[in-house]
Steps between C-alpha positions, in 0.01 A plus 500: 500500500376810680661566839733196457730554200556355158462130429662326207421163342789331324547184296859406418728207412813404697828337403768309681761750596798280415382317188246744356246211467132566538413466870126561489234770496374731777200710589552779752329796657703789639342775716701811552348663815446876503717530816866421457532134566600186321284372213254219595571212264292192434639254253418154359729314264484182305840336476641287219723316734366281777587562869733198515705633207518847657614350832767293326634815325493691832691224680760479221541881518525491877759217499712688244519803742521298820797289391739779406848433634512856652246774556400690184612861473482706181462853364339664196254237364452535211835667407529821300453295180180336619663158564431268791750224578327166490612421864317822608168435324333350815610803696350731237179292481454532884558877473230526234254309718593695821498841339152432351359531853673838538367619163144389598524697819639815342300504174218743450272574205751748374835343611641162403831325556723228354823346627792663324792340677624314807778727625615248760395165647625302799385158615464433870582154635219379722478202732148413385400400145400850379714689254556867572642788299559868550454708180546855398273541193441792267144554390421710194202718566265576209415767375747706714798300379649519850706213638396399853746305717352234734652271752327163500534198730351190343437165672360192325435134536321294228130454564485823705439855393805718434556733796629852417593788724602823334604859543505744208664838474265705277732797441279676249195493736695606813389205702629164608257212508533148622301196593484259778483167339343426165394153395429424136455200281390408159146495635526875574630732769368503854602750760677386813617803695757458773814652650733682259862395463 
């Protein structure tokens, strides 16, 4: 698009992260502006599960984390053999969801990212109903093959968007970048800038 940037039209299928089951199909448009800024994403998905079933799964997932006998702390998820302890799967799933908002913010037409490892995670005990975690995650940058370390604070309550604040050390690019607050959900990311942490 002259003066604006490149716009892409995508059609893709999705799957349930845990079970691998078909989760529906999506149509999306992605505009990469000429100036350096986040891609503009518009997405519509048809889901194979109804909202009630999704809410029940979210609540079950939330209760599993909420009713731990002590705060969760862990390192190196997955381990050097690629294994994730079953008890840490919810922590990994939240890291995948939270880091996706960082990847969306950092991605360009020529750079992409995926979550390589959770180096460390610590759960915070809150007086309200939200669950909150501090993560240090390693993102694999493609095609440079660099590993980018990001600190991420994630807050969530079922029925509400995941809130993510982050700060990344981009050693290879000689700059440090962070966000205020980032809200994301299955319906797509939406920016919510605020104070940094």
